[in-house]
C-alpha positions in Angstrom: 18.0 78.8 35.0 20.2 78.4 32.0 18.9 79.7 28.6 18.3 77.1 25.9 21.0 77.3 23.2 19.8 76.4 19.8 22.8 75.7 17.5 22.7 74.0 14.1 23.0 70.3 15.2 20.4 70.8 17.8 18.0 72.4 15.3 18.6 69.5 12.9 17.9 66.9 15.5 14.8 68.8 16.7 13.4 69.0 13.2 14.1 65.2 12.6 12.2 64.4 15.8 9.3 66.6 14.9 9.1 65.1 11.4 9.1 61.5 12.8 6.3 62.4 15.2 4.2 63.9 12.4 4.7 60.7 10.3 3.7 58.6 13.3 0.5 60.6 14.0 -0.3 60.5 10.3 0.0 56.7 10.2 -2.1 56.3 13.3 -4.8 58.6 11.8 -4.9 56.6 8.6 -4.6 53.1 9.9 -5.8 53.4 13.5 -4.0 51.3 16.0 -4.2 48.2 13.9 -0.7 46.7 13.4 -1.5 44.5 10.5 0.8 44.3 7.5 -0.3 46.0 4.3 -3.3 44.3 2.6 -4.2 42.0 5.5 -6.8 44.3 7.0 -8.2 45.2 3.6 -9.5 48.6 4.9 -11.8 47.1 7.5 -9.6 47.8 10.5 -8.5 45.1 12.8 -11.7 43.1 12.5 -10.3 41.4 9.4 -6.8 40.9 10.8 -5.5 37.5 12.0 -3.1 39.3 14.5 -6.1 40.4 16.6 -7.4 36.8 16.8 -3.9 35.6 17.9 -3.6 38.4 20.5 -7.1 37.6 22.0 -6.2 33.9 22.2 -2.9 34.7 24.0 -4.8 36.9 26.4 -7.3 34.2 27.1 -4.5 31.6 27.7 -2.8 34.0 30.1 -6.1 34.6 32.0 -6.7 30.9 32.3 -3.2 30.3 33.6 -3.8 32.7 36.4 -6.9 30.8 37.7 
């Protein structure tokens, strides 16, 4: 097996990937999995978000189309 070479560009790219992963986990921890825009959910999670209603309606239409 070949040893892993860690040169300067590889280290920079690795640090950038780690930083972006930390930001993504931090955002999910604060907002949950709700994909509403700022202010739409008003701190109540997805229950106050119109995107959830649209997604449920789309899923129901898809289920009805399969029948």
